[in-house]
N, C-alpha and C positions, 0 to 999 in steps of 0.2 A: 506544879504550882510556881516555883521559882522561874522556870522558862516563861511562863505567862507574864509574871511581873517584869521580867527584863524586856519582853516584847512590847508591852504596854509603855514602859518608859522610853524605849527607843522610837516608837510611834509618836509619842507626845513630843520628844525632842525633834524628830524629823520636820515638824511644822515650824520650828525656829530656823531651820536651815543647816546645811552641811558645815558652813563655816563656824557656826556657834558650837556645834559638836566638836570639831577638830580644834578649834582655837581656845575655847573656854571650858566646855564641859569635860571633856576627856583629860586635859591636863590637870584639871582640879581633882578629878576622881583619882588619878594617879598620884598626884602629890599627897592628898589626904588618905591614900590606901583605902578608899571607900568603895568596896565592891563585895559582893556576896561571895562566900566560898562554898 
């Protein structure tokens, strides 16, 4: 179930472009420590 949720999240983000993911999304996730364990 978790794997599916992550896959859907990445598919949705891919529509915004790789620069959004690398410049905005991932840095914010890392800063906020907002990930599933």
